[in-house]
C-alpha positions as CSV (number, residue, x, y, z in Angstrom):
1,M,-58.1,30.1,71.7
2,L,-61.0,27.6,71.5
3,A,-63.4,30.2,72.8
4,L,-62.5,32.5,69.9
5,V,-62.7,29.6,67.4
6,D,-66.2,28.8,68.6
7,A,-67.3,32.4,68.3
8,V,-66.0,32.6,64.8
9,L,-67.8,29.3,63.9
10,R,-71.0,30.6,65.4
11,E,-70.7,33.8,63.3
12,A,-70.5,31.6,60.2
13,G,-73.3,29.3,61.4
14,L,-71.0,26.3,61.7
15,S,-70.0,23.9,64.4
16,R,-66.6,22.4,65.3
17,T,-67.2,19.5,63.0
18,A,-66.8,21.8,60.0
19,V,-63.1,22.5,60.9
20,R,-60.6,20.6,58.8
21,S,-57.4,22.2,59.8
22,L,-55.8,25.1,61.7
23,G,-53.4,27.3,59.7
24,T,-50.7,29.6,61.1
25,L,-47.1,30.8,60.7
26,D,-44.8,27.8,60.6
27,A,-42.8,29.1,63.6
28,R,-45.9,29.0,65.7
29,A,-47.3,25.7,64.6
30,A,-45.9,23.8,67.6
31,E,-47.0,26.3,70.2
32,P,-48.9,24.5,73.0
33,G,-52.0,26.6,72.6
34,I,-52.3,26.0,68.9
35,A,-51.3,22.3,69.1
36,G,-53.6,21.7,72.0
37,A,-56.6,23.4,70.3
38,A,-55.9,21.3,67.1
39,A,-55.8,18.1,69.3
40,L,-59.1,18.9,70.9
41,L,-60.7,19.7,67.5
42,G,-59.1,16.5,66.0
43,V,-57.5,18.4,63.1
44,P,-54.0,18.9,61.8
45,V,-52.0,22.1,62.2
46,R,-50.7,23.6,58.9
47,G,-47.7,25.8,59.1
48,F,-46.9,28.3,56.4
49,A,-43.6,30.1,55.7
50,A,-43.7,33.9,56.2
51,E,-43.1,34.5,52.5
52,E,-46.1,32.3,51.7
53,L,-48.3,34.2,54.0
54,A,-47.0,37.6,52.7
55,A,-48.0,36.6,49.2
56,V,-51.7,36.4,50.0
57,S,-53.8,39.5,49.4
58,V,-55.8,40.0,52.7
59,P,-58.9,42.2,53.0
60,H,-58.1,43.6,56.4
61,P,-54.4,44.4,56.7
62,S,-52.8,45.7,59.9
63,A,-49.4,47.3,60.5
64,R,-48.5,45.3,63.6
65,P,-48.4,41.8,62.1
66,L,-46.8,43.3,59.0
67,A,-43.9,44.6,61.0
68,A,-43.5,41.4,63.1
69,T,-43.9,38.8,60.4
70,G,-43.9,40.6,57.0
71,T,-47.6,39.5,56.7
72,A,-50.4,42.0,56.9
73,S,-52.7,39.5,58.6
74,V,-51.4,36.1,59.6
75,A,-54.9,34.8,60.5
76,E,-56.5,35.7,57.2
77,A,-53.6,34.7,55.1
78,A,-53.2,31.3,56.8
79,A,-56.9,30.7,56.6
80,L,-57.0,31.4,52.9
81,L,-53.9,29.3,52.2
82,A,-55.3,26.4,54.2
83,A,-58.5,26.6,52.1
84,G,-56.5,26.6,48.9
85,A,-55.9,30.2,47.8
86,E,-55.3,30.2,44.0
87,P,-52.1,31.7,42.8
88,S,-52.1,34.6,40.4
89,A,-50.4,34.3,37.0
90,D,-47.0,35.5,38.2
91,A,-47.0,33.8,41.6
92,D,-44.9,30.7,42.2
93,A,-46.6,29.3,45.3
94,E,-48.7,26.2,45.1
95,P,-52.3,26.1,46.4
96,G,-52.5,24.7,49.9
97,A,-54.4,21.5,50.5
98,V,-57.9,21.5,51.9
99,V,-60.1,19.0,53.6
100,A,-63.3,18.5,51.8
101,P,-66.5,18.5,54.0
102,G,-67.3,15.0,55.2
103,M,-63.9,13.6,54.5
104,G,-61.1,12.8,56.9
105,E,-58.0,13.3,54.8
106,P,-56.6,16.3,53.0
107,V,-57.2,16.3,49.3
108,A,-56.1,18.7,46.5
109,P,-58.6,21.5,46.0
110,P,-60.8,21.4,42.9
111,A,-59.1,22.6,39.7
112,R,-61.6,25.5,39.6
113,A,-62.0,26.6,43.2
114,R,-61.2,29.7,45.2
115,A,-60.6,30.3,48.8
116,V,-63.2,32.5,50.3
117,L,-63.0,34.3,53.6
118,L,-66.2,33.4,55.5
119,V,-65.3,35.4,58.7
120,P,-62.6,38.1,58.7
121,K,-60.1,38.3,61.5
122,R,-61.6,38.4,65.0
123,K,-59.4,39.3,67.9
124,T,-59.1,38.9,71.6
125,R,-56.2,40.4,73.5
126,R,-54.0,37.4,72.8
127,V,-55.5,35.5,69.9
128,T,-56.5,36.3,66.3
129,C,-58.7,34.0,64.2
130,A,-60.2,34.0,60.7
131,L,-62.3,31.4,58.8
132,A,-62.0,30.5,55.2
133,A,-63.4,27.8,52.9
134,S,-62.7,26.4,49.5
135,V,-65.6,27.2,47.1
136,P,-65.9,25.5,43.7
137,V,-66.3,27.8,40.7
138,R,-68.3,27.0,37.7
139,S,-66.6,27.5,34.4
140,H,-68.7,30.5,33.4
141,E,-68.3,32.3,36.7
142,D,-65.7,34.8,37.8
143,A,-64.5,33.9,41.3
144,P,-63.9,36.8,43.7
145,G,-61.9,34.7,46.1
146,A,-58.3,35.2,47.2
147,R,-55.3,35.2,44.9
148,L,-51.6,35.0,45.8
149,L,-49.6,38.1,45.1
150,P,-46.0,38.1,43.9
151,R,-43.5,37.7,46.8
152,T,-42.6,41.3,46.8
153,H,-46.2,42.4,47.5
154,G,-48.1,42.3,50.7
155,Y,-47.6,45.8,52.0
156,I,-50.2,48.2,53.5
157,A,-50.8,51.0,51.1
158,G,-49.4,54.3,52.2
159,E,-47.1,53.0,54.9
160,P,-43.3,53.4,54.7
161,G,-41.8,51.1,52.2
162,S,-45.2,50.4,50.4
163,P,-45.1,50.2,46.7
164,P,-47.2,53.2,45.6
165,T,-48.8,51.4,42.7
166,I,-50.2,48.4,44.6
167,P,-53.6,49.1,46.0
168,T,-54.6,47.4,49.3
169,P,-57.8,45.5,49.1
170,H,-60.5,47.4,51.0
171,T,-64.1,46.2,51.5
172,T,-65.6,49.7,50.9
173,A,-63.2,51.1,48.3
174,A,-65.9,50.7,45.6
175,M,-68.1,53.2,47.4
176,D,-65.8,56.1,46.4
177,M,-67.1,56.7,42.9
178,H,-66.2,60.3,42.4
179,T,-63.0,62.1,41.5
180,H,-61.3,63.6,44.5
181,T,-60.9,67.3,44.4
182,D,-58.3,67.1,47.2
183,A,-57.5,64.8,50.1
184,H,-61.2,64.7,51.0
185,D,-63.9,63.1,48.9
186,L,-66.5,65.8,48.8
187,R,-68.9,63.6,46.9
188,H,-69.0,60.8,49.5
189,H,-72.3,60.7,51.4
190,G,-73.6,58.5,54.1
191,D,-75.9,56.4,51.8
192,A,-72.7,54.9,50.3
193,E,-72.0,53.2,53.6
194,V,-75.1,51.1,53.4
195,R,-75.7,50.8,49.7
196,D,-76.1,47.1,48.5
197,E,-75.4,45.7,52.0
198,K,-77.8,44.6,54.8
199,L,-76.4,46.6,57.7
200,I,-78.0,48.4,60.6
201,D,-77.7,52.0,59.5
202,L,-76.0,54.5,61.7
203,A,-74.5,56.3,58.7
204,V,-77.5,58.1,57.3
205,N,-79.3,60.8,59.3
206,V,-82.8,60.1,58.1
207,R,-85.2,59.4,61.0
208,T,-86.2,55.8,61.2
209,D,-89.8,54.6,60.7
210,T,-90.5,57.4,58.3
211,P,-92.4,58.6,56.3
212,P,-95.3,58.2,58.8
213,D,-98.5,56.5,57.5
214,W,-100.5,59.7,57.2
215,L,-97.8,61.2,55.0
216,R,-97.5,58.1,52.8
217,R,-101.3,58.3,52.2
218,R,-101.1,62.0,51.2
219,I,-98.3,61.2,48.8
220,A,-100.1,58.2,47.4
221,D,-103.3,60.1,46.8
222,S,-101.4,62.7,44.8
223,L,-100.5,60.1,42.1
224,T,-103.9,60.5,40.6
225,G,-102.9,63.9,39.4
226,L,-99.7,63.1,37.7
227,A,-101.1,63.9,34.2
228,A,-101.1,67.6,35.1
229,Y,-97.9,69.7,35.3
230,P,-96.8,70.4,38.9
231,D,-98.2,73.6,40.4
232,G,-96.2,74.8,43.4
233,R,-98.2,77.8,44.5
234,V,-100.1,76.1,47.4
235,A,-97.0,74.4,48.8
236,R,-95.1,77.6,48.5
237,A,-97.7,79.5,50.3
238,A,-97.8,76.8,53.1
239,V,-94.0,77.1,53.6
240,A,-94.3,80.9,53.7
241,E,-97.1,80.8,56.3
242,R,-95.1,78.4,58.4
243,H,-92.2,80.9,58.6
244,D,-94.4,84.0,58.6
245,L,-92.9,85.2,55.3
246,P,-94.4,86.4,52.0
247,P,-94.4,83.7,49.3
248,N,-91.9,85.7,47.2
249,R,-89.3,84.9,49.9
250,V,-89.7,81.1,49.4
251,L,-88.3,78.8,46.7
252,L,-89.1,75.1,46.6
253,T,-86.3,72.9,45.5
254,A,-85.6,69.2,44.7
255,G,-83.9,68.8,48.1
256,A,-81.3,71.1,49.7
257,A,-78.7,69.7,47.3
258,E,-80.4,71.4,44.4
259,A,-80.4,74.7,46.3
260,F,-76.6,74.5,46.7
261,V,-76.2,74.0,43.0
262,L,-78.5,77.0,42.2
263,L,-76.6,79.2,44.7
264,A,-73.3,78.2,43.1
265,R,-74.5,78.9,39.5
266,A,-76.8,81.9,40.0
267,L,-75.0,84.1,42.5
268,P,-71.8,86.0,41.7
269,A,-69.0,85.3,44.2
270,R,-65.5,86.5,44.0
271,R,-64.4,84.8,47.3
272,P,-66.7,82.1,48.5
273,V,-65.8,80.6,51.9
274,V,-67.2,77.4,53.4
275,V,-66.9,76.8,57.2
276,H,-65.8,73.2,57.9
277,P,-66.2,70.5,59.1
278,Q,-69.7,70.6,57.5
279,F,-71.8,69.0,54.8
280,T,-69.5,68.8,51.8
281,E,-72.1,69.3,49.0
282,P,-72.0,73.2,49.1
283,E,-68.2,73.2,48.4
284,A,-68.6,70.5,45.7
285,A,-71.3,72.6,44.0
286,L,-69.2,75.7,44.1
287,R,-66.2,74.0,42.7
288,D,-68.2,72.4,40.0
289,A,-69.4,75.9,39.0
290,G,-65.8,77.0,38.6
291,H,-65.4,78.9,41.9
292,A,-62.1,78.8,43.9
293,V,-63.3,78.0,47.4
294,D,-61.6,79.0,50.6
295,R,-62.1,77.1,53.8
296,V,-62.4,78.1,57.5
297,L,-61.6,75.0,59.6
298,L,-63.1,75.0,63.0
299,R,-60.9,73.2,65.6
300,E,-61.6,70.3,67.9
301,E,-59.9,72.0,70.8
302,D,-62.5,74.8,70.4
303,G,-65.3,72.3,70.4
304,F,-65.8,73.0,66.6
305,R,-67.5,76.3,67.7
306,L,-67.7,79.2,65.3
307,D,-65.5,82.2,65.8
308,P,-67.0,84.9,63.4
309,A,-63.6,86.6,63.4
310,A,-62.1,83.6,61.6
311,V,-64.0,84.3,58.4
312,P,-62.1,86.6,56.0
313,E,-63.6,90.0,55.9
314,D,-63.6,90.1,52.1
315,A,-65.5,86.8,51.7
316,D,-68.6,87.7,49.7
317,L,-70.3,84.3,50.1
318,V,-70.1,82.3,53.4
319,V,-71.7,78.9,53.9
320,I,-72.2,77.3,57.4
321,G,-74.4,74.6,58.7
322,N,-76.5,74.9,61.9
323,P,-76.7,72.5,63.6
324,T,-73.6,71.5,61.8
325,N,-73.2,68.1,60.0
326,P,-71.2,66.2,61.1
327,T,-70.2,67.8,64.4
328,S,-73.8,68.2,65.7
329,V,-72.8,71.6,67.1
330,L,-75.6,74.2,67.3
331,H,-74.1,77.7,66.9
332,P,-75.8,80.6,68.5
333,A,-78.0,82.5,66.0
334,A,-76.2,85.7,67.1
335,S,-72.8,84.3,66.2
336,I,-74.0,83.4,62.7
337,A,-75.8,86.7,62.2
338,A,-72.6,88.4,63.1
339,L,-71.2,87.1,59.8
340,A,-73.6,89.2,57.8
341,R,-72.1,92.1,55.8
342,P,-73.4,94.4,53.1
343,G,-72.5,92.8,49.8
344,R,-72.1,89.3,51.4
345,T,-74.4,86.3,50.9
346,L,-74.7,84.4,54.1
347,V,-75.9,80.8,53.5
348,V,-77.1,78.9,56.5
349,D,-77.9,75.2,56.0
350,E,-80.6,74.4,58.6
351,A,-81.4,70.9,57.2
352,F,-81.4,69.5,60.8
353,M,-82.9,72.4,62.6
354,D,-86.3,70.8,62.9
355,A,-84.6,68.0,65.0
356,V,-83.8,70.7,67.6
357,P,-86.6,71.2,70.2
358,G,-88.1,74.7,69.6
359,E,-85.7,75.2,66.6
360,R,-83.8,77.6,68.9
361,E,-81.0,79.4,67.2
362,S,-82.8,79.3,63.8
363,L,-82.6,82.2,61.4
364,A,-85.5,81.0,59.3
365,G,-88.0,83.8,59.1
366,R,-85.5,86.6,59.8
367,T,-85.7,89.5,57.4
368,D,-83.3,91.8,59.3
369,V,-80.1,90.0,58.4
370,P,-78.6,91.4,55.2
371,G,-77.8,88.8,52.5
372,L,-79.3,85.9,54.5
373,V,-80.2,82.7,52.7
374,V,-81.6,79.8,54.8
375,L,-81.9,76.3,53.4
376,R,-84.3,73.7,54.8
377,S,-84.8,70.1,54.0
378,L,-87.8,67.8,54.6
379,T,-85.6,64.7,54.1
380,K,-84.3,64.1,57.6
381,T,-87.3,64.4,59.9
382,W,-89.9,63.0,57.4
383,G,-87.9,60.3,55.6
384,L,-88.3,61.8,52.1
385,A,-84.7,61.4,50.7
386,G,-86.1,59.5,47.7
387,L,-88.7,62.2,47.0
388,R,-86.3,65.2,47.0
389,I,-88.0,68.2,48.6
390,G,-86.5,71.2,50.4
391,Y,-86.7,75.0,50.2
392,V,-84.8,78.2,50.3
393,L,-85.7,81.3,52.4
394,A,-84.2,84.6,51.2
395,A,-84.8,88.1,50.0
396,P,-87.1,88.4,47.0
397,G,-84.3,89.4,44.6
398,T,-82.2,86.4,45.6
399,I,-85.2,84.1,45.2
400,A,-85.8,85.5,41.7
401,D,-82.2,84.9,40.7
402,L,-82.3,81.3,41.9
403,E,-85.7,80.6,40.3
404,R,-84.3,81.8,36.9
405,A,-81.6,79.2,37.2
406,Q,-84.1,76.4,37.9
407,P,-85.5,74.2,35.1
408,L,-89.3,74.3,34.5
409,W,-91.3,72.3,37.0
410,P,-88.3,71.3,39.2
411,V,-90.3,69.8,42.0
412,S,-92.7,66.9,41.3
413,T,-96.4,66.9,42.3
414,P,-95.9,64.3,45.1
415,A,-93.1,66.3,46.5
416,L,-95.2,69.5,46.5
417,V,-98.0,67.6,48.3
418,A,-95.5,66.4,50.9
419,A,-94.2,69.9,51.4
420,E,-97.7,71.3,52.0
421,A,-98.6,68.4,54.3
422,C,-95.4,68.8,56.4
423,M,-96.3,72.5,57.1
424,S,-99.5,71.7,58.8
425,R,-99.9,72.4,62.6
426,A,-100.3,68.6,63.3
427,A,-97.1,67.8,61.3
428,L,-95.2,70.5,63.1
429,A,-96.3,69.2,66.5
430,E,-95.2,65.7,65.4
431,A,-91.8,67.0,64.4
432,E,-91.4,68.8,67.7
433,H,-92.3,65.6,69.6
434,A,-89.8,63.7,67.5
435,A,-87.1,66.3,68.3
436,H,-87.6,65.8,72.0
437,R,-87.5,62.0,71.6
438,I,-84.3,62.3,69.6
439,G,-82.8,64.3,72.4
440,V,-83.6,61.6,74.9
441,E,-82.2,58.9,72.7
442,R,-79.1,61.0,71.9
443,A,-78.4,61.3,75.7
444,H,-78.6,57.5,76.0
445,L,-76.1,57.0,73.1
446,L,-73.7,59.6,74.6
447,A,-73.9,57.9,78.0
448,G,-73.0,54.6,76.5
449,L,-70.1,56.0,74.5
450,A,-68.8,57.7,77.7
451,E,-68.1,54.2,79.1
452,F,-65.3,53.6,76.5
453,D,-62.0,55.1,77.3
454,E,-61.0,54.9,73.6
455,V,-64.0,57.1,72.5
456,R,-64.1,60.9,72.7
457,T,-67.3,62.6,71.7
458,V,-67.8,66.2,70.5
459,A,-69.5,68.0,73.4
460,G,-72.9,69.6,73.3
461,A,-74.4,67.6,70.4
462,E,-77.8,69.0,69.4
463,G,-78.5,67.2,66.1
464,P,-79.8,63.7,65.4
465,F,-76.2,62.4,65.2
466,V,-73.0,62.6,67.2
467,L,-69.3,62.9,66.1
468,V,-66.8,60.7,67.9
469,R,-63.0,60.4,67.8
470,I,-61.4,57.0,68.1
471,D,-57.7,56.3,67.3
472,G,-57.8,54.1,64.2
473,A,-61.6,54.8,63.7
474,D,-61.3,53.7,60.0
475,A,-60.3,50.2,61.2
476,V,-63.0,50.2,63.9
477,R,-65.5,51.2,61.2
478,E,-64.5,48.1,59.1
479,R,-64.9,45.9,62.2
480,L,-68.3,47.4,62.9
481,R,-69.3,46.6,59.3
482,S,-68.3,42.9,59.8
483,L,-70.6,43.0,62.9
484,G,-73.5,44.3,61.0
485,F,-73.4,48.1,61.7
486,A,-72.7,51.0,59.2
487,A,-71.1,54.2,60.6
488,R,-70.3,57.3,58.6
489,R,-66.6,57.7,58.0
490,G,-65.3,61.1,59.0
491,D,-62.2,61.5,56.8
492,T,-64.2,62.9,53.8
493,F,-65.1,66.0,55.8
494,P,-62.4,68.8,55.6
495,G,-61.0,69.4,59.1
496,L,-61.4,65.7,60.1
497,D,-59.3,62.6,59.4
498,R,-59.5,58.9,59.6
499,N,-59.9,58.9,63.4
500,W,-63.5,60.3,63.2
501,L,-66.9,58.6,62.9
502,R,-70.4,60.1,62.7
503,L,-73.1,58.0,64.4
504,A,-76.8,58.6,63.8
505,V,-79.1,58.6,66.9
506,R,-81.4,55.6,66.9
507,D,-83.9,54.0,69.3
508,R,-82.6,52.6,72.6
509,A,-82.7,48.9,71.5
510,T,-80.6,49.6,68.4
511,T,-78.2,51.8,70.4
512,N,-77.7,49.0,72.9
513,R,-76.9,46.5,70.2
514,F,-74.5,49.0,68.6
515,L,-72.7,49.6,71.9
516,Q,-72.2,45.9,72.3
517,A,-70.8,45.7,68.8
518,L,-68.5,48.7,69.4
519,D,-67.2,47.0,72.5
520,Q,-66.4,43.9,70.4
521,A,-64.9,46.0,67.6
522,L,-62.6,47.8,70.0
523,L,-61.5,44.5,71.6
524,M,-60.8,43.0,68.2
525,G,-58.3,45.8,67.7
526,G,-56.3,44.7,70.7
């Protein structure tokens, strides 16, 4: 027990001298381990009745303690009560006493103070510990600390017996800012996992240490020409030459996301079909444009591999990613080309294809596949998410339809300069080198994940990310956040649920640190 207490104190940057009391369920207050730890620390044990603990809103509820004690987290609730959790207006419990720093006797908490959880619950196989403190609140401030709930509250939302109108506090709930179209939040993207928080980012698939210095300089030099309207002809010609196509088969866009919107608005579609799991923006754009979208769900037991026969024959617009986000599966070009039909638009999102050595299985540059539309992005490999630059490759008629749906000057001058620069031979050689390096680092990540019995990875990953299945991955993700790592939740992708996480491939040192954190996160789950 003391080993876990010491670990929690170290995480908070404190020593044993900061401890003023141990809090727990009253029925456990006399247990030898707890009493012995309190004696060695020289602090009292504070026991709380189960109903007192159940009245505390905890940020990391769990089903097991709820079933055993009626409390969603004994450790967090007891820590908050011992630190003086403030009751809500309809609660009848009194605030618990706290020990002020530097004083030896319990005193009443300040009239304006809130209990704040410094370290959420940490677990070994037999012990759970959390750390809270009483923080004074100035009269003009709103305090975000713990409040007591009415006695009838304290359930985990969505579990049997839970009051449906009572939300469970969740540290990332604020990231879901868009209206759900169904059970999956199609507007949730990886950047929401790291927004406003200092976490090591395994949630966003942009290559680290980008843009490179030479590209930064090219973009910076373009700023002297901002007084003129953007002229995309040179960049368009560069993209066309890179794929051995005429310029009238190329359309530059403000990232691949704009391309999905243009496709949804400009092309007629009676029965659009999106192959999932995959990037959700294409379906969201189609829905926003008023289309009723059908889904083809690839199955885990098939390795999330495409079966062309699964796509309805009468689908006149089909969208698929290759390599697919989030599964990292690279489908054979022949399998995707087999989806082409007269009268059908076949949209292939190749945003991550330049992270595949040799870009094998790419359909970019193909003119023999009827209805083919290939989307590319410069965001991932070159680190240009904030600049917004991508392009579409398609038949001249399709390009003309999409271009008519664009506003004037849709791509900025700096983005056009970046597009031209990234098409050079030197840039393409650098991207190829990066793709090989990603493959090496991905193999290292997969080897580390294979050491965990609890983790199952999707086989044959070819992208700069991997998809993993862990029972209770949503809870593991929260524990990883508390340990400083952001992973992409999987339950917003149709075809996946809360037991999936997507992990970006990073350098070896970062991966090793993450694997250590994952080991700790899994142990914390018991």
